[in-house]
C-alpha positions as CSV (number, residue, x, y, z in Angstrom):
1,X,-71.0,-81.1,83.3
2,X,-68.2,-82.1,81.0
3,X,-67.5,-79.8,78.1
4,X,-66.3,-82.7,76.1
5,X,-68.4,-85.2,74.2
6,X,-71.5,-85.1,72.0
7,X,-74.6,-83.3,73.3
8,X,-78.2,-83.9,72.4
9,X,-81.1,-81.4,72.2
10,X,-84.8,-82.4,72.4
11,X,-87.5,-79.9,72.3
12,X,-91.3,-80.5,72.5
13,X,-93.5,-77.6,71.5
14,X,-95.8,-77.4,68.4
15,X,-93.8,-80.4,67.2
16,X,-90.9,-82.4,68.5
17,X,-87.5,-81.0,67.6
18,X,-84.3,-82.9,68.0
19,X,-80.8,-81.6,67.3
20,X,-77.2,-82.9,67.5
21,X,-74.1,-81.2,68.8
22,X,-71.2,-83.3,67.7
23,X,-67.9,-82.9,69.5
24,X,-65.0,-82.8,67.0
25,X,-62.2,-82.7,69.5
26,X,-62.2,-78.9,69.7
27,X,-65.8,-77.6,69.6
28,X,-69.4,-78.7,69.2
29,X,-70.7,-78.7,65.7
30,X,-74.5,-78.5,65.4
31,X,-76.4,-80.8,63.0
32,X,-80.1,-80.8,62.3
33,X,-82.3,-83.9,62.7
34,X,-85.8,-85.1,62.0
35,X,-85.5,-87.4,65.0
36,X,-89.0,-86.4,66.3
37,X,-90.5,-88.2,63.3
38,X,-89.1,-91.7,64.2
39,X,-91.5,-94.5,65.0
40,X,-93.2,-94.2,68.4
41,X,-92.1,-97.1,70.6
42,X,-94.7,-97.9,73.3
43,X,-93.2,-99.4,76.5
44,X,-96.3,-100.5,78.5
45,X,-99.9,-101.5,78.2
46,X,-101.2,-97.8,78.3
47,X,-98.8,-96.8,75.6
48,X,-99.6,-99.9,73.4
49,X,-103.3,-99.0,73.6
50,X,-102.4,-95.3,72.9
51,X,-100.6,-96.5,69.7
52,X,-103.7,-98.5,68.7
53,X,-105.9,-95.4,69.4
54,X,-103.8,-93.1,67.3
55,X,-103.2,-95.4,64.3
56,X,-106.5,-94.7,62.6
57,X,-106.3,-91.0,63.2
58,X,-102.9,-90.7,61.4
59,X,-103.3,-93.3,58.7
60,X,-101.5,-96.1,60.5
61,X,-98.0,-94.6,61.2
62,X,-97.3,-92.9,64.6
63,X,-94.2,-90.9,65.2
64,X,-93.0,-89.7,68.6
65,X,-94.2,-86.2,67.6
66,X,-97.8,-87.5,67.7
67,X,-97.3,-88.1,71.5
68,X,-94.5,-85.8,72.6
69,X,-95.7,-82.3,71.5
70,X,-98.5,-79.9,72.3
71,X,-100.9,-81.7,70.0
72,X,-99.5,-85.0,71.4
73,X,-100.6,-84.0,74.9
74,X,-104.1,-83.5,73.7
75,X,-103.9,-86.9,71.9
76,X,-103.0,-88.5,75.2
77,X,-105.8,-86.7,77.0
78,X,-108.3,-87.9,74.3
79,X,-107.1,-91.5,74.7
80,X,-107.6,-91.4,78.4
81,X,-111.1,-90.0,78.0
82,X,-112.2,-92.2,75.1
83,X,-110.4,-95.5,75.7
84,X,-109.6,-95.6,79.4
85,X,-112.9,-93.9,80.3
86,X,-111.5,-91.4,82.8
87,X,-114.1,-88.9,83.6
88,X,-114.1,-85.5,81.9
89,X,-116.4,-83.2,84.0
90,X,-118.7,-80.8,82.2
91,X,-116.7,-77.7,83.3
92,X,-113.5,-79.3,82.0
93,X,-115.1,-80.2,78.6
94,X,-116.2,-76.6,78.3
95,X,-112.7,-75.3,79.0
96,X,-111.2,-77.7,76.5
97,X,-113.6,-76.4,73.8
98,X,-113.2,-72.7,74.6
99,X,-109.4,-72.5,75.3
100,X,-106.1,-74.0,74.1
101,X,-106.5,-77.6,75.2
102,X,-102.8,-78.0,75.9
103,X,-102.7,-75.0,78.2
104,X,-105.8,-76.2,80.1
105,X,-104.3,-79.7,80.6
106,X,-101.0,-78.3,81.7
107,X,-102.5,-75.8,84.1
108,X,-104.9,-78.3,85.8
109,X,-102.3,-81.0,86.0
110,X,-99.7,-78.8,87.6
111,X,-102.3,-77.5,90.1
112,X,-103.5,-81.1,90.8
113,X,-107.1,-80.1,90.0
114,X,-108.0,-82.8,87.5
115,X,-107.3,-86.6,87.5
116,X,-107.5,-86.9,83.7
117,X,-105.1,-83.9,83.2
118,X,-102.6,-85.2,85.7
119,X,-102.6,-88.7,84.1
120,X,-102.2,-87.1,80.6
121,X,-99.2,-85.0,81.7
122,X,-97.7,-88.0,83.4
123,X,-97.9,-90.2,80.3
124,X,-96.6,-87.3,78.2
125,X,-93.6,-86.6,80.4
126,X,-92.8,-90.3,80.6
127,X,-92.8,-90.6,76.8
128,X,-90.7,-87.4,76.6
129,X,-88.1,-88.9,78.9
130,X,-88.1,-92.2,77.0
131,X,-87.4,-90.5,73.7
132,X,-84.8,-88.2,75.2
133,X,-83.1,-91.4,76.4
134,X,-83.3,-93.0,72.9
135,X,-81.7,-89.9,71.4
136,X,-79.0,-89.9,74.1
137,X,-78.2,-93.6,73.3
138,X,-78.0,-93.0,69.5
139,X,-75.8,-89.9,69.9
140,X,-73.8,-91.2,72.9
141,X,-74.3,-87.7,74.3
142,X,-71.9,-87.9,77.3
143,X,-71.7,-84.1,77.1
144,X,-75.3,-83.8,78.2
145,X,-78.9,-83.8,77.1
146,X,-80.7,-80.4,76.8
147,X,-84.4,-80.2,77.0
148,X,-85.7,-77.2,75.1
149,X,-89.0,-76.1,73.5
150,X,-92.0,-74.1,74.9
151,X,-93.5,-76.9,77.1
152,X,-90.6,-77.7,79.4
153,X,-90.4,-74.4,81.3
154,X,-94.1,-74.5,82.0
155,X,-93.9,-78.0,83.5
156,X,-90.6,-77.7,85.3
157,X,-91.8,-79.1,88.6
158,X,-93.3,-82.1,86.7
159,X,-90.0,-82.7,84.9
160,X,-88.2,-82.7,88.3
161,X,-90.6,-85.2,90.0
162,X,-88.8,-88.3,88.7
163,X,-91.2,-89.3,85.9
164,X,-88.9,-88.0,83.1
165,X,-85.7,-89.3,84.6
166,X,-87.1,-92.8,85.4
167,X,-88.1,-93.2,81.7
168,X,-84.8,-91.6,80.5
169,X,-82.6,-94.0,82.4
170,X,-84.8,-97.1,81.9
171,X,-82.5,-98.6,79.2
172,X,-81.7,-102.1,80.4
173,X,-78.1,-103.0,80.2
174,X,-77.1,-99.4,79.3
175,X,-79.1,-97.7,82.1
176,X,-75.9,-96.7,84.0
177,X,-74.6,-94.8,81.0
178,X,-77.8,-92.7,81.1
179,X,-77.7,-92.3,84.9
180,X,-74.3,-90.6,84.5
181,X,-75.4,-88.3,81.7
182,X,-76.2,-84.6,82.7
183,X,-79.8,-83.5,81.7
184,X,-80.6,-79.8,81.6
185,X,-83.8,-77.8,80.9
186,X,-83.2,-74.7,78.8
187,X,-85.0,-71.8,80.5
188,X,-83.6,-69.0,78.2
189,X,-86.6,-68.2,76.0
190,X,-84.4,-66.7,73.3
191,X,-82.1,-69.7,73.0
192,X,-83.1,-70.5,69.3
193,X,-82.7,-66.9,68.3
194,X,-79.3,-66.6,70.0
195,X,-78.2,-69.9,68.3
196,X,-79.3,-68.6,64.9
197,X,-77.4,-65.3,65.5
198,X,-74.2,-67.3,66.5
């Protein structure tokens, strides 16, 4: 990818982190952001109903972090169970109670062992791609978009199946700009530590 131009960082984990790397003509200068707390923008009927489902839970205002994060994945799962009525078998309900729900959803979705978990991860990854595309537009990150955080490495095959990139590039008249933008997943687990040291 081109070394020149702004770069964007988006990282879903316990929350949704976003960061900016601004190209000043010589080097990239990092800037913090609270972009993960922008208003959640639903794009289809499922997402509109998800927004309606989440509004009472969070006193009316929903940010992207409420959907694109570990707790967000559980929110999507609960929406599919309670609003869409997708079946949650007893064995799955027990696992959701006894273990980390996000880990359970991710594991069963990646192994194609649960319809509700697969659908939840699908909606999550699509929303992740959409917000990554929003950030890329705002920053004009022609130098690339970097996907960090703890979730991405665990769902790498899902990120590669087209769901993320379809949402990322679905930007109407500016879609071609996004199609040409490099997108990379950070696999170095110490990236944040190395950045702080630098």
